[in-house]
N, C-alpha and C positions, 0 to 999 in steps of 0.2 A: 285262332287257337289250334286249328288243325295243322297249320304250317309250323307253329312253334313245337307241337308234339312231334312232328316228323323230324324237325331239326334236332330236337333233344334225343330222339331214338338214334339218329345218324351219328351224333357225337358219342353216344354211349357205345355203339358198335365200334367206332373208330378207336376210342380209348381201350376198349376190351381187346381189340386186335393188338394194339401197341403193348399192352401189359403182357399178353401172351408171348410176343416176340422177346420182350425183356426177360421173362422167366425162362424161355428156351435158351437164350444166350447165357444166362447165369448158370443153368444146368450144364450146358456144354463146357463152360469154363471150369466148373467144379470137377467135371470128369477129366478134363485135360490136366488140371493140377494134380489130381490123384494119380493119373498115369505117369506123369513126369516124376512125381515123388517116388513111385514104385521103381522107375528105372534107376534112380539114384542109389537104391539099395542093392542093385545087382553087382556093383563094382566093389566088392569086398576083397581087397588084394592082400594075399598072405605071403610072407616070405618063407616061413617053414613052421613046423609044429612047435618050435621052441620060442616063437615070438611072444613077447610079453604083452599083457593087456594094454599097457600104456602105448606100445608101438601100434597095436591094432587100432586103438582109439584115434591115434594120430593119423593113420592112413585113412580111416573112415572120414575124419574131419576134413580131409583135403579134397574129398569128392564134392565138387561144386555143381549144382544143377540150377540152371537158369530157367525160370518159368516165364515164357513169353507167349501170350495167347494170340498175339497179332502177327506172329512170324509165319511166313510162307515156307513150309517145310516140304522137302522132296519125299520124305518117307520116315517112318518110325523104325530106325535100325536098332535101337536099344544101346547104341554106342554113345560115349560121352562126346560133348562138343568142345572144340578148341576155344579157349579164351585168350586174352592178351598175356596171361602168365601161367596157364595150366592146361592140361588135358587129362581130366579125371584125376587120378592120384599122382600123376607126373607133373611136378611144379618147377618152374624156372627158379634157380637158386638152390635147389636141393642137391645134396651130395650124390654123385653117380653111384657110389657103392651102397646107397640107401634105397635105390630103386627096387621095388618088389620084382623078383625074377619072373613071376607069373601073375597076371591079372585076368582071370577068366572072362571078364566082361569085354576086354578088347585086345589082349595080346597074351601069347603063351610062350614066347621066347625072345631073348635079346642077343644080338650079335654085334660085335665091334668090327667096324670096317677098317682094315689095315691100309693106310695110304701114306704118302710122303707129305701130306698137308700138315700145317701147323696145328690143326685141331683134330680132336678125336670124334668120330661119328659112330653112333649106336643106332642100329635098325631094329625096330620092334615088329614082330610078325605074329599072325594068328592063322593057324591051319595052313601054313605055308605061304600066306599072302602078306606082303609088306604093308604095314598099316601107317607107321609114322617113324620119324627119326629124331634123335636128340644129338645136339652138338655140344662138345666141351672144348672151350678155347684155351684150356691149359690149367685151370684151377681145380679140376676134379669135380666140377658142378655142372648142372644142366643150365646151359647158357641160351639155348635156342631149341624150340620144338617146331618141326615142320611136318606137314601132312603128306603122305604118299599114296594113300588109298582114297578113292572117291566115296568110300562108305562113311568116312568120318567127315562131319560138317563143322561149320562155324557160322555163328549168327552175325549178320551185317545188316543193321537197320531192320527192315521188315522181311528179310530173306535169309534162308539157311543155304549157304554156299558150299560147294564141293569142288575138288579137283576135277576138271573136265567140263564144268558148267560154262556157259557162254560168258565172256567177259563183260558184256553189256548188262548182265544182272548185277554185277558189282558196281559198274559205273552209274546205274540208275538209282542207287541208294544215296540219299541226301548227304550223309556224312562222309562219303568217299572223297579222298583228297589225293592228288598227285604229289609225289615227293621225289626230288632228285637225289639219287644216291651216288656220291662220287667216291671213286677208289682207284688207286694206282694211276693218278693223273687223267683218268677217264671217268666214266660213270654211265648211268642209265636211269630211266624213269621207272618208278615203282608207285604203288598205290596203297593207301592205308584206310582202315575203317575200324573204329573201336579198339585201336591199339594192336591190330593184326595187320600183317603186311602181305601184299599180293603182287604177282607178276604174271603177265600173259605168257602162254606157251608160244615160243617163237618158231614153231614149225607151221608157218603161215601159208606155204605154197609159193607159187611163182607169179601170182597175179600182180598187176601194177599197184593195186591198193595194198597188197601185202608187203611189197618191196618199199613202198612209201612209209608204211607204218614202222617197218623195221628200222629205217633211217631215223624216223622221229623218236624212237625209243632211246636212241643214243645221242640225241641232239639236246644240249642243255639249254638252248635258247627258249624253248617253250614245250610244254607237255602236249602229247596228242589229245585232240578233242574226241569226245565220244563218237562223233560221226566219222572219225578217221579209222575206226576199227571195223574191218569186214565182219560179216555175220558169223564166219566160221572160227573166229578167234576165241580161244577158251582160256580158262584159268589154269596156269601151269605151276604156280607156286603159291602156297599159303603157309605162313609161319608167324611165330611170335616176334621175329626180327629178321634180319638179312644175313646170309652166310658169307658176306664179304664186307 
């Protein structure tokens, strides 16, 4: 009887601890949901005082906030994250002239880059820092969104990735796939995850491993394996598509 009593007490203590852990996890998740929801309300983008209520509602409806309690985040910047088709109120397919000129949450000015390229590029800045860019391939619409600032992230699997993060963080995510991108009779290897495209920074240094990787990036026969990437290789490009 004594042994059964001790066993019963031991099980009771075990279940009690388990219940407390579950309640703690639920409480933390609830707090995270509330915090993320609050962030979504920050990006109320206004074009000017004459904007109609319908336009304001439309802008607000395009702010998409993904709640992921299992994502390893670098920090809570309060900025929207890039998805496969949007960055906050900026959406792939929307007319360039409908872009809000100011969005206090993540940009305060838009500049068009004048070049001889066939596409138009618009750079979005905040407090003098470049944040992201939009490309228009000729139809007056947002065709591509690319990140320029390490402050803005993108969710890939269980990680929130940024420009400048080590490339192995992307490669370690289960859904990451290598994609050969051919253009002008040549091409290069790129990587995708969740509809977002990535390329490594090619300022790799002069080591033998770096030179070998650079050759593999432009060899269509096979994509570089994760072990082919030196530890110093970082993410140099993140976008909703490719600029070529």
